[in-house]
N, C-alpha and C positions, 0 to 999 in steps of 0.2 A: 374554486380551489381544487388542485389536484389531490387525489386521495389514494395513497398506495399502502394503507394500513395492513392490507392482507397480502401484500406483495413481498416476495423475497427474491434474492438473486438466484437464477437457475444455475445448476452445477454444469455450466457450459461456458464457452469462451466469450469474453468481452474485450473491448479495447478502450484505451483512453481517447475520449472524443477530442477531435481537432476540427475547427470550423471549416477548413478546406475540404473536409470529407462529408459535409452535411448532405449534399445531394446524393453522393454515392450510397450513404447509409440509408437514406429514404428509398432509393430505387432498388438496391440489391444488397441488403446487409449480410446475407449468409456468408460464413457460418456464425457471424457475431449475433449474440442474443441479448446482450446488455452493454451498457456504456458507463464509463467512469469519468467524472469531471474533477478538476481541482477547485476546491471550495472558493479560494481567493479570487478566481477568475469570474465569479458570478455573485459578488457581493454588492454590485452596483444597483442603481434604481431602475434601470430599463435598458432599452436599446436592442440592437440585433442579437447580442449574445443571449440575453434572457428570452427573447422571442424564439430563437432557435432551440434553446433548452426546453422551453415549454412544449414546443412541437415534438421534440424527441421523447420527452417524458410521457407523452400520450401513447407512444408505441413501444417504448423499451423501459425495462427496469433501470434505474439510475443508481450508481454508487457515488457517494461524495467522499473525496479523499482530501483531507486537509494537509497543508504544508506549513502553516504559520502559527499554530497554537503554542509551540515551544513547551510541550508536555513535560520535558525534563528540565526546564529552566529553574533556577534557584528562586526567582521571585514569584509573585502571584501571577496567575494567568491574566492576560490583557482583557479587561472587562468589556471594552468596546469591540474588540475582535470577536470575543465569544458571543456578544449580542448580535453582531452581523451574521455570524455562523448560525445562531439560533433562528434568525429571521429566514435565512436561506433554507435551512432544514424544515422550518415550519411550513412554508408554502409549497416546497417541492416534495416533502414527505418521501425521501428516497428509500430505496430498499436496504441501503447500508451506509454507514459512516465510519471512516477510519482516519487515523493519524499515525505519526511516527514516534518511536521511542528515541527521542533526540531533543536537543535544545537549539534555539536559533535567535535568542534575544539576550541582551545584557544592558542593564541600566537604561532601559527604554529604547535602545537601538536594536534594529532588526538586521541580522546577518544573513547574507545570501548563501546559507548552507544549513545542512542538518548535521549537527555535531554530536559526537558520542558522549556517553556517560560512564562513570565508574559504577560498578554494580556492588553497592553496599547497602546496609540496612537503612542508612539515612536517605540515600537516593530512592530506595524502594518506598519508604514512607511518603516522601515528597511526591513521587510520580503517582502513587496510589491516591493521594489527596487530590491531585489535579484531575485524574481520571474520574473520581467521584464527582468533582465539580462539573466537569463536562457532561457526564451522563445525567446528572440531575438537571442541568440547564436545558439539555436537548430532549430529555424525557425518553431516552432510548439507549440501548447498549451500543458501545463503540468497539471498534476493532483497533488493535495496536500492532504496528508493523515492526518487525525486527530490522535493525539498521544494517547498512554496509559500513564496515569499519576498516581503519588503516593502521590502528595502533591499539594497544591495551593499556589500562591504567594499573599502576603498581598497587593502588589501594583497593582494587577490586577484590571482593571476598566470595563471590559466587559466580557460577556459570551463567551466561546469558539465558540459556534455556530454563534454568531454575528461577532466575529473576522474572522472566515472563510468566512462568507457571504460577509463581506466587502472586503476581499482579492479578491474574485471572481469578485466583482464589479469594483475594482480599476485596476485589472491586466488582467481580462478575463480568468484567469486560471479556471480549473475545480477542482472537489474534488474526492478524493478516501475515501470512507466511510469504515472504519474498525469497524465492529460491535463488535468483541471481545474487541477491545480497548475501545469502549463505555462501555461495561459491566465491564471491569477491572477498568476503571477510576471511574465509578459510585459506584462500590462496595468499592473501596479504600477511596473515599471521601464521602461516605454515601449520595449520591444523587440518583435521579430517572432516570434510563436509558431511560425510555419511554418519559419522559419530554424532555430529551436531543434530542432524535430522532424526536420528534414532532416539535422542533425548527430548526432542521437541514435542510439546503436548498437541498432537495432531487433532485430538478430539475437540479442541477449542478453536480450531481454524475455521473462519467464516469466508475467507477469500484467499486466493493465491495470486501473486504477481510474478510475471516473467518479463525480463527486459535484457537489453544489451549492455555491454561495458567496453571500455577502451583498455588496451594493453600497453604497459610501460614497464620500466625497471627503476628500482630505487638506486641510491648512490653506491650501493654495494653490488649491484648487478642482479639482485633478486627480482623475480616477477612482481609487478605492482599493477593491480587492476583498479580502474576507476569506474564507479557506477554512473554511467553517462546517459543511459536511455536513448542512445542515438544510433543503434544498429540492431541487427537481427540477434535473436537468442542463439547462443553458441551450443554446440552439440553436448558438451559436458553438463550444461544446465538442463538441457532437455532430458538427459539421462537421469539426473537427480529428480526432476519433476515426475518422470514416469514411475520412479521408485516411490515417491511420496503418494501418488495417486493409487498405486498398487497397495500401499500399506494403509492409507487412510480413507480410500474411496474417492469418488468424484467430488470436486469442489469448484465453485465459481472461479474461473481462471482468467486473469487480465493480461493482455499484451500491452506493456508500457513502451511507448516510443515518443519521447517528448522533444528531442533535438534532431535536426536534419530529418524531419518527418517525411516519409516516402509517400508515393502515390498509393491510393486505396488498395489496388491489387496486391501490393507487397505486404501491407498490413493484414489484409484478409488471408493471405497465404500463411502468415504466422499464426493467425487464429485457427486456421484449418489444421495446422500441425498440432495445436493443443486439442482440438476436437478429436483428432485421430487417437491421441493418447487416452482421452476420456472415454472414447467409444470401446476401448479394449477392457474396461473394468466395469462390472455390473454395479448399478446404483445401490 
């Protein structure tokens, strides 16, 4: 059994692992120093995916990123899904586990999206209970990712940053700061991303995500950004990332590229750009 109890993610660049990059990663991974997988892709009983993951885990710290727990859902967490996740985390013993502040289930049906929540006391209590259940089941601290949003709820009573900070206080969870999500949400809702980041509890951040987005316009002609993970990180997001690192110090930084996945040199170049930012700030 793999044993990474003393392993943590280095404050260096990582990438989301894609099977077509397996040989490239083994032969010349630099500047990538860790890998992230989506939990739901590795909940099977065997085969090539698990064999490759075991081989990679012998050489790299692994972060497990869940997309299916529906932490913000109104109902109870899916016990079978949580059991499969516990099994994966049990044998892999990753350096980090994270999920999204979102919901994706309703009446037993799974929706192919990560949907936003109203930030209220009732939502806070429900999400905190779900985080407690996950952390108790896995026997480890989880990280919670800020979402990309396209609208706001009239019933919201607190800022997203305050909501996240209170969750960390109540549950002891950490945070995953997705800088692209901050930029996407701020553009869509016409708010200031720097004001959001100034209020974000950077001391609770265990991992940072950077990814690409698509540009569109709404019915009124206003800019509309879609968090697509299918292109390079744009310059405004890189600028925000540099400011976050300058303010909070180096953090493990993931390049997310899940759609229209490029050849390895393109992905490695994005990771190198993150490394260049990290190198400018003392640990």
